[in-house]
N, C-alpha and C positions, 0 to 999 in steps of 0.2 A: 254625542257628536260635538266637536269643538265649535264654538261660535266665533272663532277668529278667522280672518281672511287668510288664504294661502300666501306663503311668503313669496312664491314665484308665480309668474304668469306664463301660460303656454303661448305658443305662436299664435294660435287662433284667438285667445283672449286679448293679446296685445293688438292684433289686427282689428278686432271688434272695438276696442277702446279707442284706437286712433282712426277708425273708419277708413282703413286701407286694406288692400288685398294681402293675403298671407305671403305671397311672393315678394312683396315690397318689404315685409318684415325680415325675410331671409336676406334680402339685399342689404338692409340696414345693419344686420348682424355681421354679414360677411365683410362689410366695409369698416366695421368697428365703430359705427356711429351711435348705436344703442347699447346700453349695458346688458350683457348676457353671459351665460355660462353654458357649456356643453357637457352633458352627463349621459354616458352610454349612448352617444349618438343623437341625443335629443336636446334641442335648444330650450333653455329656461331663462326668464327675465326677472331679476330681482325687483319686486314691486316698489319698494321704497326708492331704489336707485332710478328706476324708470320714471317715477313721479318727479324726482329731483331733476332728471334730464329734460323732461317735458317743461317743467317750470322754468328752467334756464333758457328755454327757447322762446319764451313769451316776449311780447313787445307791448308797449302802451303802459298806462298807469296800473298799479296794483290795487285792485278793489278788495274790500273786506267781504268775504263770503260768509253768509249766514248759514249756520249748520241746520240742516233739515231735521225736524222731529222724527224719530223712528216710529212712526205710526203708519199702519196700513188701514186705509179707509175704504169706503165704497160698498159694494154689494156683499151681502151676507152669503156665505157658502159653508156648509158643514164640513166638507173635506178640507177646505182652506183653513178654517178655524182650527181643525185638528192638526194640520201641518204646521201652523204657526207655533203650536205648543210642542209638538213632537220633534221638530227640527232644532229646538233650543234657540230659535232666532232672537228672542227677546223683544220682538216687535209688538207694540201695543196695537189693539184693533179697535176701530170705531166704525161700525157698519150702519149706514143710513142711506143706502141706495147708490146706484152707479153715478147718477148726475151729481149728487152731493159729494161723492168721493173725488170725481174729476175736478169739481170746484175747489175742494180742499187742497188737492195737488197744485192746481193753478195758483192758489193763494199761498203756497208753500207752507200750509198747515199740516201736511202729511208728506211723507217720502214716497208713498205709493198708494195705489188703490186697486180694487177689483172692479171690473166693469164688464157688462154684457148688454150693449145697446145695439139692436138690429138697425141696419141702415138700408137705404135704397140699393137695390141690386143684390141684396142678400149678404152684404159684407157686415162686419161687426167692428164697432168701436173706432176705427181709424179716422173716418171723416169727422166724427164727433170730437175726437181729441184735437184734430187740426183746427176745427172751428173754435174750440174753447181755449187752446193753448198756443195757437199759431206755430211758430218755429221754435218754441221752447225746447231745450235739450232733454227730451224724454224718449223712452222706448216702451213699446207694447209687447209683452211677452205672454204667449199662451199658457194658461193654467190648465184648462180642461174644457172638453165639450160635454154638455149635460143634457139629459132628456128632461124636457119640461112638459107640463100638461096640467090637467085638472085633478086636484086632490079631493077625493070624495069620501063619503062614509064607507065603512067596511061593507063589502057586498054590493056597493053601488045601488042602494034601494030606490033611488030616483031614476035609474036606468039612463044615466047621462052618457051620451056617446059623442057629442059634439058641443061646440060653444053655444049653438042656438038652443040647446036644451036647457040653458041656464035661465032663460027669460022669466019663468015663474018662481025661481028659487032665490035663496039668500046666498050672496056671494061675498067672500072675504077679500077686501081690497088691500093692496099695498100702497105705500106712499107714492105720490105722483112721480118723483124722481127715480123710483126703482126701475131697473132694467126689466124685471119680470112684469111689472105693471104696464110698462110701455109695450112690451111684446104682446101681452094679453090684449091690450086695447087695439093693437094693429090686427091681431087675428080676429077679434070680435067684429071690427069694422069691415074686414074683408068678407066675413060671413054674413054681413048685413044686420048685425046686432049692435045697438047703441049701448056701450059699456056703462055710460053714465046713468042709464035707466034701470040698472040692476039694483034690487033691494039688497040689504045686507046689514050686518052688525055695525054699530056706530064706531067711528074712529078708523084707523088704518093699522094693518099688520106691519110692523117695522122689520121683521126678519122672516126667514123661511120657517123657523120654528113657530112663530106666531100664527102663520097661516094654518099650519097643521093642527095646532092646539085649538084654534077656533072651530075647525071641523070636528076634531076629536071631542070637544066639549059640547057639541050640538048647537053652537051659536051661529054656525054657517053650514049650508048644505054642500058648498064647494069653494075652492080657492085655487088660484093659479100658482104652481110651485114646482118643486123638483121631485122626480121619481124617488130620489134618495130619502127625502123627508117623508113621503108617503110610506115607504118601506119601514123607516125607523119607527113610525107611530102605528104601524099595522093598519093603515088606511088604504082605501082603494085608489086607483090611479088610472086616468085616461090620457095616454100620450098624445101630444099635439105637435111638438116641435123639438128641435135640438138647437141649443144656443152655443156660443163660444165665449167663454169667460177668459178675459185677459188681465194681466197685471200691468198697470200703467206705473212706470217707475222713473223718477228723475235719474238721469245718467250720473249725476253727482253722487247719488245715494246707492247706485247699483253695486259699487265696489266696497261699500261699507260692510263690516262684518255681519250685521243682522240680515241684510238682504242677501248676502252671499250664502249665509247658512240656509236660508229658505230655498234659494235657487239650487244649491247642491242637493238639498233634500228631495226636490222634485224629480231627480234622476236616480233615486235609490229604489231597490226592490221593495223596501218597507212601504214607500209611498204608493207604488203600483199595486201592491197587494191590498192595501187599505182601499184604494179606489175600486178594485175588483170586488171587494166585499160589500161595498155600498152600491146600491142600485143606480144605474143610469149614467155612469161616468165613462168617458173615453179620454185617457191621459196619454195616448200614444204620441201626441205632438207637444206634450208639456215642455216648456222651455224654448219653443220656436219663437223667433222674433218676427212680428207681423208689421212693425213700424219702428223706424229709427229716425228721429227728426234730423234733418240735414244740419251739418255744422255751419256756423256763420262764416 
């Protein structure tokens, strides 16, 4: 797959870029205000000419724009890690938890991050992003819904059925800023269990793989993670919740070739087939925009 951005924008892509309705795009094209061509009855907009047209309409001083590093930070996910490679995006990955990823995006140390932070009312990510980035020009785009729960030893020898069964056992913790750790702590608190009182191996598991390996190696009796990781390591799994993992992306970076390559890949049969092969993924809404910061 080519990692170059398409030469032309569709009507919908231009409408999303300008934060206007598609009807307004048609009006601009009909009046000759925006560069466009018509091919077999379809309007297409030359990307470079549109960029020049928009630049010509700006007012005020010209500020030097710092190019964002093409890094995707945040929460570790095995399907996302595979998609980064398979799409040919060229994006580098630095997975150290949802909160860390949002912070790196806020500091412009990353162009995007994966995040899955549950919020009051059952929503995901939006309020957290608003709190941490204010009105910064970013978008939240759904990646996948994932089945989360307790990863346990094969055959579940401790007969773990609920969070409260963990009290006498060794539990593998994630780092405090990980979305999975936050979700587990919320579920434990709701069940009347103090998550800080759980025994476990020293240190923290930095990735989903680390959680599964601690259980596989007998260093922990259970850990909170993904159904996909339990299946990959042939471990037992006790489902507890479904999360929504979004990609937080700077609008400036969204139209860069690396992010465009990844976004296009999310709509391919190859991506959907891979998600179906891995346990616990729902990618029916992959690519859906859940938040688009208002323009100044």
